[in-house]
LODO-244385 format. One record per residue (C-alpha): residue in three letters; x, y, z. Coordinates in steps of 0.2 Angstrom, whole numbers, padded with zeros to 4 digits, always signed. Example, Ala and Ser with C-alpha at 12.3 -4.5 7.8 and 13.67 -1.06 7.14 Angstrom:
% residues 2
ALA+0062-0022+0039SER+0068-0005+0036
END
This chain:
% residues 396
MET-0019-0218+0138LYS-0034-0209+0133PHE-0036-0190+0135GLY-0047-0176+0128ALA-0044-0157+0130PHE-0051-0140+0127ALA-0044-0123+0129LEU-0050-0105+0132ALA-0039-0090+0130PHE-0040-0072+0134PHE-0027-0058+0132GLY-0018-0048+0145CYS-0010-0034+0136VAL-0004-0029+0119ALA+0011-0017+0116SER+0018-0011+0100THR+0032-0001+0093GLU+0036+0007+0077ALA+0051+0011+0067VAL+0053+0020+0050THR+0068+0016+0039LEU+0072+0028+0024ARG+0080+0020+0009PHE+0086+0034-0003LEU+0087+0027-0020GLY+0091+0044-0028ARG+0089+0063-0027SER+0078+0065-0042PRO+0065+0079-0041LEU+0047+0076-0042ALA+0041+0070-0059LYS+0031+0083-0067ALA+0018+0079-0079ASP+0016+0091-0095PRO+0005+0105-0089THR-0012+0109-0098HIS-0018+0126-0100GLU-0031+0137-0108VAL-0032+0156-0112VAL-0046+0162-0101SER-0046+0179-0108LYS-0035+0191-0119GLU-0034+0209-0124SER-0025+0214-0140PHE-0017+0231-0145LYS-0030+0243-0151ARG-0029+0246-0170VAL-0034+0262-0178GLU-0035+0263-0197HIS-0030+0279-0206ASP-0038+0279-0223ASP-0035+0297-0227ASP-0021+0292-0239CYS-0012+0277-0245MET+0005+0273-0239CYS+0012+0273-0257PRO+0010+0283-0273GLU-0002+0276-0286ASP+0012+0269-0296SER+0019+0260-0281PHE+0015+0246-0269TRP+0020+0244-0251HIS+0032+0229-0248PHE+0029+0224-0231ARG+0044+0213-0229ILE+0057+0227-0233LYS+0045+0241-0227GLU+0047+0251-0243CYS+0036+0257-0258ILE+0041+0248-0274LYS+0037+0254-0291ARG+0025+0243-0301GLY+0031+0235-0317GLY+0026+0237-0335LEU+0023+0224-0348GLY+0035+0209-0347TYR+0041+0215-0330GLU+0047+0200-0319CYS+0035+0200-0305GLY+0036+0182-0300PHE+0051+0184-0288PHE+0040+0195-0276PRO+0031+0185-0262LYS+0015+0178-0268GLU+0005+0191-0258HIS+0013+0205-0268GLN+0011+0198-0285ASN-0006+0204-0288VAL-0001+0222-0286ALA+0017+0221-0294CYS+0011+0226-0311HIS+0003+0242-0318ASP-0016+0243-0320GLY-0022+0233-0335LEU-0008+0220-0332VAL-0008+0204-0322CYS+0007+0194-0315LYS+0006+0177-0324ALA+0017+0162-0322LEU+0028+0157-0337PRO+0021+0141-0344ASP+0030+0124-0342SER+0043+0132-0330LYS+0050+0121-0317THR+0060+0135-0309GLN+0056+0140-0291TYR+0063+0155-0282PHE+0068+0155-0263HIS+0052+0165-0257PRO+0037+0153-0253GLY+0025+0155-0268ALA+0038+0164-0279LEU+0041+0157-0297PRO+0045+0163-0314ALA+0031+0175-0320SER+0029+0192-0329CYS+0017+0206-0331ARG+0005+0201-0345PRO-0011+0210-0352CYS-0026+0207-0341GLU-0039+0196-0349ALA-0057+0194-0345ALA-0054+0177-0337ASP-0041+0185-0326ASN-0054+0195-0317CYS-0042+0209-0314PRO-0047+0221-0300ALA-0046+0240-0299ARG-0030+0240-0290ARG-0031+0257-0283ALA-0047+0254-0274ASP-0043+0236-0268ASN-0025+0236-0265CYS-0021+0253-0257SER-0011+0250-0242ASN-0018+0261-0228GLU-0008+0265-0212PHE-0013+0259-0195SER-0008+0265-0178LEU-0008+0254-0162SER-0011+0258-0144GLY-0014+0250-0127LYS-0007+0234-0120ALA-0008+0216-0125CYS-0014+0206-0110ALA-0019+0188-0107THR-0026+0177-0093VAL-0021+0159-0093ARG-0026+0145-0082ALA-0013+0131-0080ILE-0016+0113-0073VAL+0000+0104-0067GLY+0001+0086-0061VAL+0015+0081-0050LYS+0019+0063-0046ALA+0032+0057-0034ASP+0045+0047-0044GLY+0048+0034-0030SER+0065+0040-0026ASP+0062+0040-0007GLU+0056+0023-0003LYS+0051+0020+0015THR+0050+0004+0024ILE+0040+0005+0040SER+0043-0008+0053HIS+0030-0011+0067THR+0032-0023+0082ALA+0018-0028+0093GLU+0018-0038+0109ALA+0003-0048+0116THR+0000-0058+0131ALA-0014-0072+0133THR-0020-0084+0146ALA-0028-0100+0142THR-0036-0115+0152ALA-0037-0133+0146GLU-0045-0149+0152ALA-0037-0166+0149THR-0043-0183+0154ALA-0031-0198+0155THR-0033-0217+0159HIS-0020-0228+0166GLY-0021-0247+0168GLU-0033-0259+0159GLY-0050-0268+0163ASP-0057-0267+0180GLN-0041-0260+0187ALA-0040-0245+0175VAL-0040-0228+0183THR-0046-0212+0174LYS-0042-0194+0180THR-0047-0177+0173ILE-0037-0162+0176THR-0039-0143+0172ALA-0023-0132+0169GLU-0020-0114+0165HIS-0005-0106+0155THR+0000-0088+0151ALA+0011-0084+0136THR+0018-0069+0127ALA+0022-0067+0109LYS+0030-0053+0099VAL+0028-0050+0081THR+0036-0038+0069VAL+0028-0033+0052ASN+0037-0023+0038ALA+0028-0013+0025SER+0034-0002+0011THR+0027+0014+0004THR+0035+0023-0011GLY+0025+0039-0010THR+0018+0038-0028GLY+0004+0050-0024LEU-0002+0061-0038GLY-0004+0079-0034GLN-0013+0092-0044GLY-0011+0111-0044VAL-0022+0124-0053ALA-0017+0142-0055GLU-0023+0157-0065LYS-0012+0171-0070THR-0013+0187-0080ALA+0002+0195-0089CYS+0003+0211-0101VAL+0016+0217-0113GLU+0020+0235-0120LEU+0020+0239-0138ALA+0038+0245-0137ASP+0043+0228-0130VAL+0034+0219-0144MET+0042+0230-0158ALA+0059+0227-0150LYS+0056+0208-0150MET+0052+0209-0169GLY+0066+0220-0173LEU+0055+0235-0179GLU+0060+0253-0178LYS+0050+0264-0167THR+0036+0272-0177GLN+0018+0278-0175ARG+0010+0270-0190PHE+0011+0253-0199GLY+0005+0244-0214GLU-0010+0232-0212LYS+0001+0217-0212ILE+0014+0223-0200ALA+0000+0229-0189ALA-0008+0212-0189GLN+0009+0204-0185ILE+0012+0216-0171ILE-0005+0212-0164ALA-0002+0193-0165GLN+0015+0194-0158GLY+0009+0204-0143ASP-0005+0192-0140ALA+0008+0177-0140MET+0020+0186-0128ALA+0006+0190-0116ALA+0000+0172-0116GLU+0017+0165-0114GLY+0021+0177-0099ALA+0004+0172-0091LEU+0007+0154-0094ALA+0024+0154-0086GLN+0018+0162-0070ALA+0003+0151-0069VAL+0013+0135-0072ALA+0026+0140-0059GLU+0012+0143-0046ALA+0003+0127-0051GLN+0018+0117-0049GLN+0021+0123-0031LEU+0003+0119-0027ALA+0004+0102-0035ALA+0020+0098-0025LYS+0011+0102-0009SER-0004+0091-0015SER+0007+0077-0019GLN+0016+0078-0002GLN-0001+0077+0006VAL-0006+0062-0004ALA+0011+0054+0000ASP+0009+0057+0019LYS-0009+0050+0019ALA-0002+0034+0010GLU+0012+0033+0023ASP+0000+0035+0037LYS-0011+0021+0030THR+0004+0010+0028LYS+0008+0013+0046SER-0009+0010+0052ASP-0010-0006+0042ALA+0006-0012+0048GLN+0001-0009+0066ASP-0015-0018+0064LYS-0007-0033+0056ALA+0006-0034+0069GLU-0006-0033+0084GLU-0017-0046+0075GLN-0003-0058+0072ALA+0004-0055+0090LYS-0013-0059+0098ALA-0015-0075+0087GLU+0002-0081+0091ALA+0000-0078+0110SER-0017-0086+0110LYS-0010-0102+0101LEU+0005-0102+0113ALA-0006-0101+0128GLU-0018-0114+0122ASP-0004-0126+0117GLY+0004-0123+0134ALA-0012-0126+0144LYS-0016-0141+0134GLU+0001-0149+0137LYS+0001-0145+0156ALA-0017-0153+0157GLU-0012-0168+0148GLU+0004-0171+0158ALA-0005-0168+0175ALA-0019-0180+0170LYS-0007-0194+0165ALA+0003-0191+0181ALA-0013-0191+0192ALA-0020-0207+0184LYS-0003-0216+0186GLU-0002-0211+0204ALA-0019-0217+0208PHE-0017-0234+0199GLU+0000-0238+0208ALA-0008-0233+0225MET-0022-0245+0222THR-0011-0260+0216THR+0002-0259+0230THR-0009-0258+0246PRO-0007-0274+0258ALA-0023-0284+0263ALA-0032-0278+0278PRO-0030-0290+0295ALA-0044-0302+0299PRO-0057-0296+0312ALA-0053-0300+0331ALA-0069-0311+0333ALA-0063-0323+0320ALA-0046-0325+0329ALA-0056-0330+0346ALA-0067-0343+0338PRO-0066-0360+0347ALA-0057-0375+0339PRO-0068-0388+0332ALA-0073-0401+0345VAL-0062-0417+0346ALA-0068-0433+0355PRO-0058-0436+0371PRO-0047-0452+0370PRO-0052-0467+0381THR-0046-0466+0398THR-0033-0480+0403THR-0031-0485+0421VAL-0014-0491+0425ALA-0010-0499+0442VAL+0006-0493+0449ALA+0015-0495+0465PRO+0013-0484+0474THR-0002-0478+0465THR+0001-0462+0455ALA-0014-0453+0447ALA-0012-0452+0429PRO-0009-0434+0423PRO-0023-0425+0415PRO-0024-0425+0396THR-0014-0411+0388THR-0024-0399+0377VAL-0015-0389+0363SER-0023-0374+0355ALA-0020-0372+0337ALA-0027-0365+0321PRO-0044-0371+0317THR-0038-0383+0304THR-0026-0393+0316ALA-0032-0408+0326ALA-0027-0410+0345PRO-0013-0423+0348PRO-0018-0439+0357PRO-0015-0440+0376THR+0002-0445+0381THR+0004-0463+0388VAL+0017-0466+0401ALA+0025-0483+0402ALA+0026-0491+0420ALA+0029-0508+0428PRO+0019-0523+0424THR+0002-0519+0429THR-0010-0531+0438ALA-0028-0530+0435ALA-0037-0524+0451
END
């Protein structure tokens, strides 16, 4: 048997359904990246220097740690146990605080070491202490304010993994032509048949999304602190005037507290914005996953339906062509021969020479019967005339 086939398919319909399955792997919060920030602007406490008088008498210096005036020492006075920033004013004029040679002892204050008041030499470059080391008073006013911009990134930690299941159904119709031959040689019969077949296919595609979108939030906030709050934070007594070092520390502490307050507010708002942004990114990723799953499912369903329709049409055409060729062959080989034409049946038999006539004398004379003629098939000769025996005849 020989056959050939081709197919053409077209789609009737495509239907699809979608299901979303949530697999909760945990309840961890969104993973927050370390925020970055910058101080956009700041405003410190206003400092006013009061230089009308020193904070301490001429024979004393201001100890900023204990907030008291300390009398200066004379020759041989142990000055090394003071903090390093006080050692240059701890001795009377004309003396300088010098470390003891070859001493390996260290005091608990940073920079403090065994030293004593010694006569000031030219190489020591001793200052005029009253002019250079008078501790004036300072007053502070206003507020310490800071404006901080914070940038926070929030990334979903994958705790909510979603599996999206999309099912598509497609219907396709195809036609195919097949040719089959039955028998051999001159008696072979060939038939060509065209058949049509419709098929439906359903395909499900699963896709996962972990919501790993990174969202970013940017916020800018301003915070201010009062002088009293800063002094309470530092454990200082309420007073109107301060030494230079204490005033500088209060100003620095106020700037830091204002910046910290502004940063905390900015980070909190930026985290909220980042969380919303992250959710939007995750939603977009989920929508894309759904769309991709739908497209893939519909494409696969169409392809599967097309293949089923083409295969079915081809199979139908081949079977029909085989059956038609066989039927035609059997009909041709089993039909009886047609009867001979009527004219041939009426054709005269071949001419046969008549036998010689025998005259027999009988008494009484009886005429001989006429010759008997028998009709037969053209191939059979007529039998000879019948001779009847009688009494001895006498020639006439």
